[in-house]
DOVEXDREN-204864 format. One record per residue (C-alpha): residue in one letter; y, z negated, x negated. Coordinates in steps of 0.02 Angstrom, whole numbers, padded with zeros to 5 digits, always signed. Layout:
// DOVEXDREN-204864
aYZX
...
This chain:
// DOVEXDREN-204864
m-00803-00397-00723
e-00723-00324-00567
r-00784-00388-00401
q-00876-00268-00287
s-00779-00205-00137
k-00845-00264+00030
s-00748-00132+00126
k-00831-00010+00243
p-00848+00176+00204
p-00691+00284+00199
l-00607+00322+00363
d-00617+00499+00431
d-00462+00608+00454
r-00443+00561+00637
q-00451+00375+00600
v-00325+00389+00458
a-00205+00489+00569
q-00222+00361+00708
l-00187+00214+00593
l-00041+00305+00510
g+00034+00313+00685
t+00048+00124+00678
l+00136+00130+00508
p+00265+00269+00528
a+00343+00251+00354
w+00174+00285+00272
s+00101+00459+00246
r-00059+00538+00188
r-00066+00575+00002
g-00202+00706-00019
a-00372+00670+00055
k-00398+00501-00025
a-00238+00398-00017
i-00088+00340+00085
r+00087+00319+00015
r+00256+00243+00053
r+00421+00237-00039
y+00532+00084-00018
e+00716+00083-00064
f+00812-00072-00124
r+00989-00125-00167
g+00949-00123-00352
f+00821-00141-00490
l+00797-00329-00477
d+00753-00317-00292
s+00629-00178-00335
i+00544-00290-00463
d+00547-00440-00346
f+00458-00335-00215
v+00328-00276-00341
n+00295-00456-00392
r+00272-00508-00211
v+00155-00361-00178
s+00055-00400-00335
v+00015-00576-00272
r-00055-00508-00109
a-00145-00366-00195
e-00230-00485-00317
k-00280-00601-00176
a-00358-00454-00083
n-00434-00383-00243
h-00352-00219-00195
h-00226-00149-00317
p-00104-00010-00272
d-00035+00120-00389
i+00147+00069-00411
d+00289+00180-00469
v+00459+00096-00499
r+00616+00203-00514
w+00769+00089-00524
n+00796+00050-00337
k+00641+00139-00270
v+00461+00082-00269
t+00320+00197-00217
l+00152+00122-00171
t-00004+00228-00163
l-00159+00150-00087
s-00338+00210-00099
t-00503+00120-00103
h-00566+00204-00261
d-00740+00130-00258
k-00764+00200-00082
g-00690+00369-00123
g-00550+00370+00004
v-00442+00275+00128
t-00517+00121+00211
q-00460-00020+00323
k-00424-00116+00163
d-00284+00007+00123
f-00205-00012+00295
s-00217-00200+00285
l-00122-00204+00121
a+00003-00074+00184
r+00044-00188+00332
q+00067-00337+00216
c+00185-00235+00105
d+00287-00181+00257
e+00298-00362+00315
l+00360-00416+00142
f+00492-00280+00143
a+00550-00323+00318
k+00557-00509+00283
f+00645-00508+00114
f+00727-00339+00082
a+00766-00238+00238
p+00952-00210+00267
């Protein structure tokens, strides 16, 4: 049984735009998600990143859509049970950026 989300209601367009200003590599994906593509030296780094993200995502009970294409990983975040983008998405986005900067950035 999946745990219930304790996140607040979805953010409005102004709030999402303001928070995206703090995460410049992220962009809006439709009305209900945010997205970022990361690029790596090769496939194994891509998979290492996905594994590191998965640990944090599981801990937060917030699971991104993940697309792996050899040396590129695209993460799409949305709080599905709230019907849009919430603070929970931005929190995980920041954690993913921190992982990338710490372990994979050139």
